[in-house]
C-alpha positions as CSV (number, residue, x, y, z in Angstrom):
1,Q,-75.5,-18.2,78.7
2,V,-73.4,-20.2,81.1
3,Q,-75.1,-22.6,83.6
4,L,-73.7,-23.9,86.8
5,Q,-75.0,-27.0,88.5
6,D,-73.9,-27.7,92.1
7,S,-74.3,-31.1,93.6
8,G,-73.3,-33.2,96.6
9,P,-74.6,-35.2,99.6
10,G,-77.3,-33.5,101.6
11,L,-76.1,-34.9,105.0
12,V,-72.6,-35.0,106.4
13,K,-71.5,-36.2,109.8
14,P,-69.5,-34.0,112.2
15,S,-65.7,-34.3,111.7
16,Q,-66.1,-35.6,108.2
17,T,-65.2,-33.8,104.9
18,L,-67.9,-32.1,102.9
19,S,-67.5,-32.5,99.2
20,L,-69.4,-30.6,96.5
21,T,-69.0,-30.4,92.8
22,C,-70.0,-27.7,90.3
23,T,-70.5,-28.6,86.6
24,V,-70.2,-25.7,84.2
25,S,-72.0,-25.7,80.9
26,A,-71.3,-23.8,77.7
27,G,-67.8,-25.1,77.1
28,S,-64.8,-25.6,79.2
29,F,-64.1,-22.9,81.7
30,T,-60.4,-23.3,81.3
31,T,-60.4,-21.8,77.8
32,N,-61.7,-18.5,79.1
33,N,-59.4,-16.5,81.4
34,Y,-61.8,-13.8,82.2
35,Y,-63.4,-15.5,85.1
36,Y,-62.8,-16.9,88.6
37,W,-64.9,-19.8,89.9
38,S,-66.2,-19.5,93.4
39,W,-68.0,-21.2,96.3
40,I,-70.3,-19.2,98.6
41,R,-72.5,-20.4,101.4
42,Q,-75.5,-19.1,103.4
43,P,-76.2,-20.6,106.9
44,P,-79.8,-20.6,108.0
45,G,-80.9,-17.2,109.1
46,K,-77.6,-15.6,108.1
47,G,-76.0,-13.7,105.2
48,L,-73.8,-14.9,102.4
49,E,-70.3,-16.0,103.2
50,W,-67.6,-16.3,100.6
51,I,-65.6,-19.5,100.9
52,G,-63.0,-19.2,98.1
53,Y,-62.3,-19.3,94.4
54,I,-60.1,-20.8,91.7
55,A,-58.7,-18.7,88.9
56,Y,-58.0,-19.6,85.3
57,S,-54.4,-20.2,86.2
58,G,-55.4,-22.8,88.8
59,S,-54.4,-20.5,91.7
60,T,-56.7,-20.6,94.6
61,Y,-57.8,-18.0,97.2
62,Y,-59.6,-18.7,100.4
63,N,-61.5,-16.9,103.1
64,P,-59.0,-16.6,105.9
65,S,-61.5,-17.9,108.5
66,L,-62.0,-21.1,106.5
67,K,-58.6,-21.5,104.8
68,S,-57.2,-24.2,107.1
69,R,-60.2,-26.5,106.2
70,T,-60.8,-25.6,102.6
71,S,-59.6,-26.9,99.3
72,I,-61.0,-25.9,95.8
73,S,-59.9,-27.9,92.8
74,R,-60.9,-28.4,89.2
75,D,-61.3,-31.2,86.7
76,T,-60.9,-29.7,83.2
77,S,-61.9,-32.9,81.5
78,R,-65.3,-32.8,83.1
79,N,-65.8,-29.0,83.1
80,Q,-66.1,-29.2,86.9
81,F,-64.7,-27.5,90.0
82,A,-65.0,-28.9,93.5
83,L,-65.1,-27.8,97.1
84,Q,-63.8,-29.8,100.0
85,L,-64.4,-28.6,103.6
86,S,-62.8,-30.8,106.2
87,S,-63.6,-31.3,109.9
88,V,-67.1,-30.0,109.6
89,T,-69.3,-29.1,112.5
90,P,-73.0,-28.2,112.7
91,E,-72.0,-24.6,112.1
92,D,-71.1,-25.6,108.6
93,T,-74.7,-26.4,107.9
94,A,-75.7,-24.1,105.0
95,L,-76.9,-23.7,101.5
96,Y,-73.8,-23.9,99.3
97,Y,-73.6,-22.1,96.0
98,C,-71.1,-22.2,93.2
99,A,-70.7,-19.1,91.0
100,R,-68.8,-17.5,88.2
101,V,-67.0,-14.2,89.0
102,T,-66.0,-11.6,86.4
103,R,-62.6,-9.9,86.7
104,T,-61.6,-6.3,86.6
105,Y,-58.3,-4.6,85.9
106,Y,-57.1,-2.2,88.6
107,N,-53.8,-0.7,89.5
108,G,-51.7,-3.0,87.3
109,G,-53.5,-6.3,88.1
110,Y,-56.7,-8.3,87.7
111,Y,-59.1,-8.8,90.6
112,P,-62.4,-10.6,91.0
113,D,-65.4,-8.3,90.5
114,V,-69.0,-9.4,90.0
115,F,-70.6,-12.7,90.8
116,D,-72.6,-12.9,87.5
117,S,-73.8,-16.5,87.3
118,W,-74.9,-18.8,90.1
119,G,-75.8,-22.4,90.6
120,Q,-79.1,-23.3,92.2
121,G,-77.6,-24.1,95.5
122,A,-77.0,-27.4,97.4
123,Q,-78.3,-27.8,100.9
124,V,-75.8,-29.4,103.3
125,T,-76.7,-30.4,106.8
126,V,-74.0,-31.5,109.3
127,S,-75.5,-33.8,111.9
128,S,-74.9,-37.1,113.5
């Protein structure tokens, strides 16, 4: 059973860069190409918003509305993947989750499918 642990600073000032890390247990996630590794957030009183994910190959895919400010990377030596969101505003205040995503084969290619394992969530507040 894989476990994900997300962590990061609880408070970020406006215009700064938010940085979060997700540590994956149960072996290195780079040895298994069946999954994507994703970040999702939930602002207070709102629904879930997908931020982006990184594939086994290292390719990244981002929500178009956040793409210009988002970077997802991985550190294979530490079994970690990370989120950086730049130029934050109070609207970026949210509970941030990391998650594992299964893949499905469709029409000649592989695509993300089910978010099957989640971290516990890391609260981030953007305030001066």
